[in-house]
C-alpha positions in Angstrom: 93.2 14.1 -117.8 95.3 16.3 -115.1 91.3 18.0 -113.9 89.9 14.8 -114.0 90.4 14.1 -110.2 89.3 17.6 -109.4 86.2 17.3 -111.1 85.4 14.2 -109.7 86.1 15.5 -106.6 83.8 18.7 -106.9 81.3 16.2 -108.7 81.5 14.2 -105.7 80.7 16.4 -103.2 77.9 18.1 -104.9 76.6 14.9 -105.0 77.7 14.7 -101.0 76.1 17.9 -100.6 73.1 16.7 -102.7 72.6 13.6 -100.5 72.7 15.3 -97.5 70.4 18.5 -98.6 67.8 15.7 -99.5 68.0 13.7 -96.2 67.7 17.2 -94.7 64.7 17.6 -96.4 63.3 14.1 -95.6 63.6 14.4 -92.5 62.0 17.9 -92.1 59.1 16.6 -94.4 58.8 13.9 -91.7 58.6 15.7 -88.5 55.8 18.5 -90.3 53.8 15.1 -91.2 54.3 14.2 -87.9 53.5 17.4 -86.4 50.5 17.4 -88.8 49.4 14.1 -87.8 49.7 15.4 -84.0 47.9 18.7 -84.5 44.9 16.8 -86.0 44.7 14.3 -83.6 45.4 17.6 -80.9 42.1 19.1 -83.1 40.0 15.9 -83.1 40.7 15.0 -79.3 39.7 18.7 -78.7 36.6 18.6 -80.8 35.3 14.9 -79.2 36.1 17.3 -75.6 34.1 20.1 -76.8 31.7 17.6 -78.2 31.3 15.7 -75.1 31.6 19.1 -72.9 28.5 20.7 -71.2 29.1 23.7 -73.1 28.5 24.4 -76.8 30.4 27.3 -78.4 28.3 28.9 -80.8 30.1 31.3 -83.2 28.1 34.0 -84.8 29.7 36.1 -87.7 29.2 39.4 -88.6 26.8 38.6 -91.5 24.7 36.1 -89.5 26.3 33.3 -90.0 26.4 30.3 -87.2 29.1 27.4 -86.8 28.0 25.3 -84.1 28.1 21.3 -83.1 24.9 19.2 -84.3 24.1 18.5 -80.7 23.2 22.1 -80.8 21.0 21.7 -82.7 19.6 19.0 -80.9 18.8 20.3 -78.0 16.8 23.2 -80.0 14.7 19.8 -81.8 15.6 20.9 -84.9 17.4 18.3 -88.0 20.8 20.3 -88.5 22.4 22.9 -87.1 20.9 26.3 -89.6 22.9 28.1 -92.1 22.2 31.4 -90.0 21.5 32.9 -86.7 17.7 33.6 -88.2 16.8 30.3 -88.8 17.5 28.7 -85.3 13.1 29.5 -85.4 11.9 26.6 -87.9 8.4 27.6 -89.4 7.1 24.2 -88.1 7.5 25.3 -84.5 10.7 23.6 -83.7 13.5 25.4 -82.5 13.4 29.1 -80.5 10.3 31.3 -80.3 10.2 34.6 -82.1 10.2 36.3 -78.9 13.5 34.4 -78.1 14.7 34.9 -80.9 14.2 38.6 -81.4 15.9 38.6 -77.7 19.2 36.6 -79.1 19.1 38.5 -82.1 19.3 41.9 -79.7 22.1 40.0 -77.9 24.3 39.1 -80.0 24.1 42.3 -82.0 25.2 44.6 -78.9 28.4 42.2 -78.4 29.4 42.0 -81.6 29.8 46.5 -82.1 30.2 46.8 -78.1 31.8 43.9 -76.5 29.9 43.9 -74.3 29.1 40.1 -72.8 25.9 39.3 -71.9 23.7 35.9 -70.5 20.3 34.7 -70.9 18.3 31.4 -70.4 15.0 30.2 -73.1 13.8 26.9 -72.0 13.2 25.1 -75.5 9.1 25.8 -76.7 7.7 22.3 -76.6 10.6 20.7 -74.2 11.6 20.7 -70.4 15.2 21.6 -72.0 16.8 24.5 -70.8 19.4 26.4 -71.9 21.6 29.4 -70.3 23.7 31.3 -73.2 27.1 33.2 -72.2 28.1 36.0 -75.0 31.3 37.9 -75.4 33.0 38.6 -78.7 35.2 36.1 -80.0 38.9 36.1 -80.4 40.4 36.9 -82.9 42.2 33.9 -83.5 38.9 32.1 -83.4 37.2 34.6 -85.7 39.6 37.6 -87.1 36.5 39.8 -88.0 34.6 40.5 -84.5 32.3 37.6 -84.2 30.0 36.9 -81.6 31.1 33.5 -79.1 28.2 33.0 -77.4 28.7 29.6 -74.6 25.5 27.7 -74.7 25.1 25.1 -70.9 22.0 22.9 -70.6 20.7 23.5 -67.5 17.7 21.5 -67.6 18.1 18.6 -64.4 19.5 21.8 -62.9 16.1 24.2 -63.5 14.0 21.5 -62.3 16.1 21.3 -59.2 16.0 24.6 -59.0 12.9 24.8 -59.1 12.3 22.4 -56.7 14.3 24.3 -54.2 12.8 27.4 -55.1 9.7 26.0 -54.0 11.1 24.9 -51.3 12.6 27.9 -50.6 9.2 29.8 -50.7 7.7 26.5 -48.7 10.5 27.2 -46.4 9.7 31.1 -46.0 6.4 30.6 -45.1 6.8 28.2 -42.6 9.3 30.2 -41.2 7.5 33.1 -41.5 4.5 31.4 -39.8 6.6 30.1 -37.4 7.8 33.1 -36.2 4.2 34.6 -35.8 2.7 31.5 -34.2 6.5 32.0 -31.9 5.3 35.6 -31.4 1.9 34.6 -30.5 3.2 32.3 -27.9 1.0 32.4 -24.7 4.8 31.0 -23.2 8.0 33.2 -23.1 10.8 31.5 -25.5 13.8 33.1 -26.8 16.9 32.3 -28.8 20.1 32.4 -27.9 23.3 32.7 -30.3 26.7 31.1 -30.3 27.5 33.5 -27.5 25.3 32.1 -24.9 23.5 35.7 -25.0 20.0 36.4 -26.1 19.3 37.2 -30.1 15.6 37.0 -30.5 12.5 36.5 -27.6 8.5 36.8 -28.4 6.3 39.1 -26.8 5.4 36.7 -23.7 8.8 37.0 -22.5 8.9 40.5 -22.9 5.6 40.7 -20.9 7.1 38.4 -18.5 10.2 40.2 -17.9 7.9 43.8 -17.8 10.2 45.3 -20.6 9.6 47.4 -23.2 10.3 45.9 -26.5 12.1 42.9 -27.8 14.8 45.1 -28.6 15.0 45.8 -24.8 14.9 42.3 -23.9 17.9 41.5 -25.8 20.1 44.8 -26.1 20.3 44.4 -21.9 20.2 40.7 -21.8 17.0 40.7 -19.7 17.2 37.0 -18.0 14.1 35.6 -17.1 14.9 32.6 -15.2 16.8 33.5 -12.2 20.3 32.0 -11.0 20.0 29.2 -9.5 22.6 26.6 -7.4 24.8 29.1 -8.4 24.3 28.8 -12.5 22.5 31.6 -14.3 20.4 30.8 -17.5 23.3 31.3 -19.9 25.7 29.1 -17.8 22.8 25.7 -18.2 22.4 26.9 -22.0 26.2 26.3 -22.6 25.9 22.7 -20.1 23.3 22.4 -23.0 25.3 22.8 -26.0 28.2 21.0 -24.8 26.1 18.1 -24.6 24.5 18.2 -27.5 21.6 17.0 -25.3 18.3 19.4 -23.6 18.1 20.0 -20.2 14.8 20.5 -18.3 14.0 22.5 -14.9 11.7 23.2 -12.8 12.7 26.7 -11.0 10.4 29.8 -9.9 10.4 33.5 -11.5 8.7 36.6 -11.7 6.7 37.4 -13.8 3.6 40.1 -14.2 5.6 40.6 -10.5 4.1 37.4 -9.3 6.8 34.1 -7.9 5.6 31.6 -10.7 6.6 27.5 -10.8 7.7 27.4 -14.5 9.0 24.7 -16.7 12.5 25.7 -18.5 13.5 23.6 -21.9 17.0 24.5 -23.4 17.4 22.8 -27.1 20.1 22.8 -28.1 20.2 23.4 -32.6 21.3 21.5 -35.2 22.9 24.6 -36.3 24.7 27.3 -34.3 23.0 28.3 -31.2 20.1 27.3 -28.4 16.4 27.7 -27.9 14.3 27.5 -25.2 11.0 28.2 -23.7 9.3 28.6 -20.2 6.1 26.6 -19.6 4.2 28.2 -16.6 3.1 25.0 -13.9 1.7 26.7 -11.2 -1.8 26.3 -12.2 -0.6 22.1 -12.4 1.5 22.7 -9.1 -1.1 23.8 -7.4 -4.0 21.6 -8.7 -0.6 18.8 -7.8 -1.1 20.4 -4.0 -4.3 20.3 -4.3 -4.7 16.9 -5.1 -1.9 15.2 -2.6 -3.5 17.1 -0.1 -7.1 15.8 -1.0 -5.8 13.0 -1.2 -4.0 13.1 2.3 -7.6 14.2 3.3 -9.3 11.7 2.2 -6.5 8.3 3.0 -7.3 10.4 6.5 -11.2 10.3 6.3 -10.8 6.5 5.1 -9.1 6.1 8.2 -11.9 7.2 9.8 -14.0 4.9 8.7 -15.2 1.5 10.1 -15.4 0.8 6.4 -12.4 -0.8 5.2 -11.6 0.4 1.7 -8.3 -0.5 0.0 -6.9 0.8 -3.8 -5.0 -1.4 -5.8 -3.2 0.2 -9.4 -3.1 -1.4 -13.0 -0.7 -3.6 -12.1 -2.6 -4.9 -9.1 -0.2 -3.7 -6.3 -1.9 -2.4 -3.6 -1.4 1.3 -3.6 -3.8 2.1 -0.6 -5.8 0.3 2.2 -7.2 1.9 6.0 -7.0 0.6 9.1 -10.6 -1.0 9.1 -9.4 -2.9 6.0 -5.9 -4.1 7.7 -8.7 -5.3 10.4 -11.2 -7.5 8.6 -8.3 -9.2 6.2 -5.6 -9.8 9.0 -3.2 -8.1 7.1 0.3 -7.0 8.6 1.4 -3.3 8.9 3.4 -3.4 5.8 1.1 -4.5 2.7 0.8 -1.4 1.0 4.7 -0.6 1.9 5.9 -3.8 0.1 3.1 -3.0 -2.9 1.3 -6.8 -2.0 -0.2 -7.7 -5.1 -4.1 -8.3 -5.3 -3.4 -12.2 -5.9 -0.8 -12.1 -2.7 -3.6 -10.2 -1.0 -5.9 -12.9 -1.0 -3.6 -15.4 -0.2 -2.9 -14.2 3.3 -6.3 -13.0 4.4 -7.6 -17.2 3.7 -4.3 -18.4 5.6 -5.9 -15.8 8.3 -8.9 -17.4 7.6 -10.5 -13.9 5.8 -12.3 -15.6 2.6 -14.8 -17.7 2.5 -13.7 -21.1 2.5 -13.8 -22.5 -1.3 -13.0 -25.7 -2.7 -10.6 -24.6 -5.4 -8.7 -21.6 -4.0 -6.3 -20.9 -7.6 -9.4 -21.0 -9.7 -11.7 -18.8 -7.6 -8.9 -16.3 -7.0 -8.1 -16.4 -10.9 -12.3 -15.3 -10.8 -11.6 -13.4 -8.3 -8.6 -11.4 -10.5 -11.4 -10.6 -13.5 -12.7 -8.0 -11.5 -10.1 -5.6 -13.0 -10.9 -6.4 -16.4 -14.7 -5.8 -15.6 -16.3 -2.6 -16.6 -19.3 -2.4 -13.6 -19.0 -2.5 -10.0 -19.1 -5.9 -8.4 -20.9 -6.7 -5.0 -21.1 -9.4 -3.3 -21.1 -11.6 0.4 -18.5 -13.7 1.7 -19.2 -15.2 4.9 -16.5 -16.1 6.9 -16.3 -19.2 8.5 -15.8 -17.7 12.4 -19.6 -16.5 12.1 -17.9 -12.9 10.1 -20.7 -11.7 7.7 -18.3 -9.1 4.9 -20.1 -7.3 2.0 -17.4 -6.6 -0.8 -18.1 -4.4 -3.9 -15.2 -4.5 -6.1 -15.5 -0.8 -8.5 -12.6 -1.0 -11.5 -10.8 2.6 -12.1 -10.5 4.3 -15.7 -6.6 3.0 -15.1 -6.9 -0.3 -14.7 -6.9 -0.3 -11.0 -9.6 -0.9 -8.3 -10.8 -0.1 -5.5 -12.6 -2.7 -2.7 -15.0 -2.3 -0.1 -15.0 -4.3 2.9 -18.1 -4.1 5.1 -18.4 -5.8 8.1 -22.2 -6.6 8.3 -22.1 -9.3 10.8 -23.5 -6.7 13.5 -25.8 -5.4 10.6 -27.4 -8.7 10.5 -28.0 -9.7 14.2 -29.3 -6.0 14.4 -31.8 -6.9 11.7 -32.7 -10.3 13.4 -33.0 -8.0 16.2 -35.6 -5.5 15.3 -37.3 -8.7 13.4 -37.9 -9.3 17.3 -38.3 -6.3 18.4 -41.4 -5.3 15.4 -42.5 -9.1 17.1 -42.3 -7.9 20.5 -43.8 -4.6 20.1 -46.7 -6.0 18.1 -47.1 -8.2 21.1 -46.5 -5.0 23.4 -49.3 -3.7 22.1 -51.8 -5.7 21.1 -51.1 -6.7 25.2 -51.5 -2.8 26.8 -54.2 -1.2 28.1 -54.8 1.9 25.6 -55.8 1.7 21.9 -53.2 2.3 19.8 -52.9 3.2 16.2 -50.3 4.2 13.5 -51.4 6.8 10.8 -48.7 7.2 7.8 -48.5 11.2 6.3 -50.5 10.2 3.7 -53.0 9.4 6.2 -54.2 5.3 6.0 -53.4 3.5 8.8 -50.9 1.7 9.1 -50.4 -0.3 12.6 -53.3 -0.9 15.5 -53.3 -3.0 18.1 -56.4 -5.2 19.5 -58.0 -2.0 22.1 -58.2 0.0 19.4 -61.5 -1.3 17.4 -62.8 -2.0 20.8 -62.5 0.8 22.2 -64.7 3.0 19.3 -66.5 -0.1 18.7 -65.9 -0.4 15.3 -65.3 -4.1 13.6 -62.1 -5.1 13.2 -62.5 -6.4 9.3 -62.8 -2.5 8.8 -59.4 -2.4 10.4 -57.7 -4.9 8.1 -58.1 -3.3 4.7 -55.8 -0.6 5.8 -58.7 2.4 5.6 -57.6 5.8 4.9 -58.4 8.2 8.1 -61.3 10.1 6.8 -62.6 6.3 6.0 -62.2 5.5 8.9 -63.7 8.2 11.1 -66.3 8.3 8.9 -66.9 4.2 11.0 -66.3 6.2 14.1 -68.3 8.8 14.0 -72.2 6.0 14.5 -70.9 5.4 18.0 -70.3 9.1 19.1 -72.7 10.6 21.1 -72.0 13.8 18.7 -71.3 12.7 15.2 -70.0 15.8 14.4 -67.4 15.8 17.8 -65.3 13.4 15.4 -63.7 16.4 13.3 -61.7 16.4 16.8 -60.4 13.3 16.3 -59.3 13.5 11.8 -57.5 17.6 13.0 -55.7 15.4 16.4 -54.4 12.5 13.5 -53.5 15.8 11.1 -51.6 17.7 13.7 -49.6 14.6 14.8 -49.0 13.6 10.8 -48.4 16.9 8.9 -48.1 19.2 11.4 -45.5 17.5 13.6 -47.3 18.7 17.0 -48.4 17.0 20.1 -52.4 17.5 20.4 -55.2 16.3 22.7 -58.9 15.6 23.0 -61.9 13.8 24.8 -64.5 12.4 23.6 -67.8 10.7 24.8 -69.5 7.8 23.2 -73.0 7.0 22.6 -72.9 3.7 25.5 -71.5 6.2 28.1 -68.1 6.1 27.7 -65.4 8.4 27.8 -62.2 8.1 25.6 -59.2 10.5 26.3 -57.2 10.5 22.8 -53.7 12.2 21.9 -51.8 12.0 18.7 -48.4 12.7 18.7 -45.4 12.7 15.8 -43.2 9.6 15.5 -39.5 10.2 14.5 -40.4 8.6 11.3 -42.6 10.7 10.2 -46.1 9.1 10.8 -48.3 10.1 13.9 -49.3 7.9 16.9 -52.6 8.2 17.8 -53.3 6.8 21.6 -57.0 5.9 23.2 -57.8 5.4 27.1 -60.8 4.8 28.3 -61.2 7.1 31.2 -64.6 6.4 32.7 -63.6 5.2 35.8 -60.6 7.2 36.5 -63.5 10.4 35.1 -65.8 9.1 37.9 -62.9 8.5 40.1 -61.7 12.8 39.5 -65.2 13.3 40.2 -65.1 11.8 43.7 -61.8 13.5 44.7 -62.5 16.5 43.2 -65.8 16.1 46.1 -62.9 15.1 48.4 -60.6 17.9 48.2 -64.0 20.3 48.7 -64.4 18.8 51.2 -60.3 18.9 52.8 -60.6 22.9 51.9 -63.5 23.3 54.1 -61.8 21.4 56.8 -58.6 22.9 56.4 -60.5 26.1 56.9 -62.3 25.1 60.2 -59.0 24.0 61.2 -57.4 28.0 60.8 -60.1 29.5 62.5 -59.2 26.7 65.0 -56.2 27.9 65.7 -56.8 31.2 65.5 -59.1 31.2 68.0 -57.2 28.5 69.6 -54.7 31.2 69.6 -56.9 33.7 71.5 -58.9 31.0 73.5 -55.1 30.0 75.2 -53.1 33.0 75.7 -56.0 34.7 77.0 -56.9 33.0 80.6 -52.6 32.3 80.6 -52.7 36.0 80.3 -55.2 36.4 83.4 -53.7 33.7 85.9 -50.4 36.0 84.8 -52.3 39.1 85.9 -53.9 37.4 89.3 -50.3 36.1 90.0 -49.0 39.8 89.5 -51.9 41.7 91.9 -51.6 38.7 93.8 -47.5 39.4 94.9 -47.6 43.1 94.7 -50.2 42.7 98.1 -53.3 44.1 96.4 -55.0 40.8 98.2 -53.3 41.6 101.2 -50.1 40.5 102.4 -49.0 37.5 101.7 -46.8 35.0 103.7 -43.8 33.5 102.8 -44.9 30.1 101.4 -47.7 31.7 99.7 -45.6 34.3 98.3 -43.9 30.9 97.1 -46.7 29.7 95.5 -47.4 33.1 93.4 -43.8 32.9 91.9 -44.3 29.1 90.8 -47.9 30.6 89.5 -45.8 33.3 87.6 -42.8 31.2 86.5 -45.2 28.2 85.4 -47.5 30.9 83.7 -44.2 32.1 81.7 -43.5 28.5 80.9 -46.6 27.9 79.8 -47.0 30.8 77.5 -44.2 29.5 75.9 -45.1 26.2 75.2 -48.7 27.8 73.7 -46.5 30.3 72.2 -44.3 27.5 70.2 -47.2 25.0 69.2 -49.2 27.8 67.7 -46.0 28.9 65.7 -45.4 25.9 64.6 -48.7 24.9 63.8 -49.2 27.7 61.4 -45.7 27.4 59.9 -46.6 24.1 59.0 -49.9 25.5 57.8 -48.0 28.3 55.8 -50.0 30.7 57.7 -46.5 32.0 60.0 -46.8 36.3 58.9 -43.3 37.3 58.8 -42.9 41.3 59.0 -39.0 41.7 57.8 -36.5 44.4 58.3 -33.1 45.2 57.6 -31.2 44.0 61.2 -27.9 43.7 61.3 -27.3 39.7 63.0 -24.4 40.8 65.7 -26.6 42.8 67.8 -29.4 40.4 67.2 -27.6 37.4 68.5 -25.8 39.4 71.2 -29.4 40.7 72.6 -30.0 36.8 72.5 -27.1 36.3 74.5 -26.7 38.8 77.0 -31.1 37.8 77.8 -29.1 34.0 78.9 -26.4 35.5 79.9 -27.5 34.8 84.1 -28.6 31.3 83.1 -24.6 30.2 81.3 -23.3 31.6 84.6 -25.3 30.0 86.8 -24.4 26.8 84.6 -21.4 27.0 84.9 -20.8 27.9 81.3 -18.5 29.5 79.4 -19.7 31.3 75.9 -17.5 32.8 73.2 -19.3 35.1 70.9 -17.2 35.6 67.4 -18.3 38.1 64.3 -17.9 41.4 62.4 -20.1 44.1 62.6 -21.8 45.9 59.6 -24.1 42.1 58.7 -27.3 43.1 57.5 -29.8 41.0 56.5 -33.8 41.3 55.6 -35.4 39.2 58.6 -38.2 39.5 60.9 -36.4 40.0 64.0 -38.6 39.0 66.4 -39.0 35.4 64.6 -35.1 34.9 63.7 -34.3 35.7 67.4 -36.7 33.3 68.6 -34.9 30.8 66.6 -31.8 31.3 67.4 -32.6 31.5 71.2 -34.0 28.1 70.7 -30.9 25.6 69.6 -29.0 28.2 72.5 -31.5 27.3 75.2 -30.8 24.0 73.6 -27.3 24.2 73.7 -27.1 25.7 77.9 -29.8 22.3 78.2 -26.9 20.0 76.8 -23.6 21.6 78.4 -22.5 20.3 81.6 -20.4 22.3 84.0 -17.2 23.5 83.2 -18.4 23.4 79.5 -18.2 25.4 76.5 -20.6 27.1 73.7 -18.8 28.8 70.8 -21.9 31.7 68.8 -19.9 32.8 65.6 -21.2 35.1 63.2 -19.7 35.0 59.5 -19.8 34.6 55.7 -19.6 31.0 54.3 -19.5 30.6 49.7 -22.3 33.9 49.7 -24.4 32.7 52.3 -24.8 34.4 55.6 -23.9 31.8 58.7 -24.8 31.7 62.9 -22.7 29.3 64.5 -23.9 27.3 67.9 -21.2 24.7 68.7 -21.1 23.1 71.7 -18.9 20.2 73.9 -21.9 18.4 75.6 -23.6 15.1 76.0 -24.4 15.3 72.2 -26.2 12.7 70.3 -26.8 9.9 68.2 -28.1 10.1 64.6 -31.1 8.0 65.8 -31.4 10.8 69.0 -30.2 13.6 66.6 -33.4 12.5 64.2 -36.6 12.3 66.9 -35.2 15.9 68.3 -35.5 17.2 65.1 -39.1 15.4 65.0 -39.8 17.1 68.5 -39.9 13.6 70.2 -38.0 10.9 71.3 -38.2 7.5 72.7 -39.1 7.0 76.3 -35.5 5.0 78.5 -37.9 1.9 78.7 -38.5 1.7 75.0 -42.7 1.5 75.1 -43.5 5.8 74.7 -41.9 9.0 73.5 -41.3 11.4 75.7 -40.6 15.1 74.9 -36.6 16.6 74.5 -36.9 20.5 75.5 -40.1 20.6 73.7 -40.4 21.7 70.3 -37.5 24.0 70.3 -35.8 22.4 66.7 -38.2 21.8 65.3 -39.9 25.3 65.4 -36.2 26.9 65.2 -36.3 25.1 62.1 -39.5 26.1 61.0 -38.8 30.0 61.3 -35.2 29.2 59.7 -37.0 28.3 56.4 -39.6 30.9 56.3 -36.6 33.2 55.6 -35.3 31.1 53.5 -32.4 29.7 55.4 -31.5 26.2 56.5 -30.6 24.6 59.5 -28.4 22.0 59.6 -27.6 20.3 62.9 -24.1 17.8 63.2 -23.8 16.3 67.2 -21.8 12.8 67.9 -22.5 11.3 70.9 -20.3 12.7 74.5 -18.4 14.9 71.6 -21.6 17.7 71.3 -23.3 19.4 68.8 -23.1 22.0 66.1 -26.1 23.8 64.8 -25.5 25.6 61.5 -28.0 27.9 60.6 -27.2 30.0 56.3 -29.0 32.7 55.8 -29.1 34.1 52.3 
């Protein structure tokens, strides 16, 4: 009984220990169950993640067995995942092809043996599905027996995109190659700059433009095509274009092929990094532009010189040019061109100035005129103005939509046309009233115009001329009226010479009725020929009478010549005899004479001398007027000859109480007849001595004036009026009673003039009453 409590305590302790152990076992079992559930959940989650992942694991054991999700079978077109690797290729054509299977089996075996991973891509036959397989040796935790783990990726979409990308890349490579070839073959210089604005690529045209050996040389030496302009070089301009992200275009001058050329340079920022540039040679375009501007300026300058008004309007109907005649025609203010006045405004200004026709509905009329800009054909109108002016307006549309307006003032032309009609009628009336017979022949030979006297002159029926016959037909009708019909060819040749040869020709022809006709062919400025015919029957007869009279006059002239010769002998012989007998008497041949007889003899000798001189003058003057004056020229100095004449009259000068001055230099020699020139000077000097009162002064001067040798004889004597001078030159003057004439100092002045003119000289006498006379002899 004593051991019962202890036993109970032990039993209780055992029960407690058992209970504790049971609780621990229960708790541990509960923990394992929770871990198992968690592990199953994790396994399910991992399996689901693998199922949803883009890659499918394929485990290939060493014996060829495989493990894979069902999705792998669907990718290959199989109903289920086969048990062995070799069964991935089905006999019905599903799965992989034999070649793909052989490659996959070979890669898997190599990986299982060598642990070398592999990669391969397959396209499932009969579909567009593309699979990528990455194989490695499986981890021992996955398969401890050396299995191969192959991850299969479905990259069908990526494959399509990759194929498209490859195609695009191939096309891009082709396009890039073509673009590079195009750039290289481009005739214009092109280049590419990197982000540092240094040249990286240039084409052949750039290399040739800068004169480099190759593109590498240009890039290495950074040879720029464009020079520094405005303090900025080409790289700085390119940097500015890159900063703005906008292309920069500029026109500069550059040296290309050792010649200065004008180029348009463009720097173009690219989408990525870098700047592309190209240069277009616009030298020819600039030259053409300069030539066009010069041509336009020359054309406008030429249009300003025209008398016809010309104006040009652009497509917006604005005036771009108008010459001065156009301003005058329409009374436009000076600034209409600079103000870009429209065509409608120009018409309004012209209407206000009365320079357009009067119309009822001006807006409607202006609208009609404005349609000229839309027309394809030129338009012409006549505008009569209220002040009587007539304008011819021509509107020429331009290809660019503009219009050229030409305004010509035809008022004067219309007046000239009316005047021309009047002149034609006047010409016809004048032709018909002329005594001459006229006919105009055209170059083709037909008769165009004639007057009424033409048919009568040739004796042709006027009806023959009304049909404007040919020259041959007309000549046949005329030939019947000629004395010799064969001579009609002379008239035909005259007409042909005037119309075709354009030469003047004359002739004379005899008609059967005895009339004589003079005819002439004259070429006219309009290409026609004029045949003039004149009846010279009366004048021919008068001509014959004049010839007879001329022969009689020639005979009378011969008689006069013989008379002068005879009179020269008959006058000189008696005078010589009288003078000789007077000298004999004064010499005492007949005995000594008384003083009174001696005075008579001296008076006779003096009278004989004067009469001899007058006879010489009369004969010389008659011979000179008849052209029979003989001249015996020789080289003669003027000063000794004039001095001799003065010395011969020294006693007369002293006796008259006069003073004579002789001026002149030696050496002036002329080819003259000394005797005849001495007589002429003596006559003028004698007149000066006789006309000068006592105490007067006479000047004789020899000089050379304007290439001629002159001898001037001047005095301060009585002088003459112009009427008296004219009479003196004729050798006579009126008597004091006005009823007769009297000689003035004989025929000295007329004889002197004849003698001087016979030497080819000229005598000029200037005289004033009570102021003296000056006689100037000019000898060549």
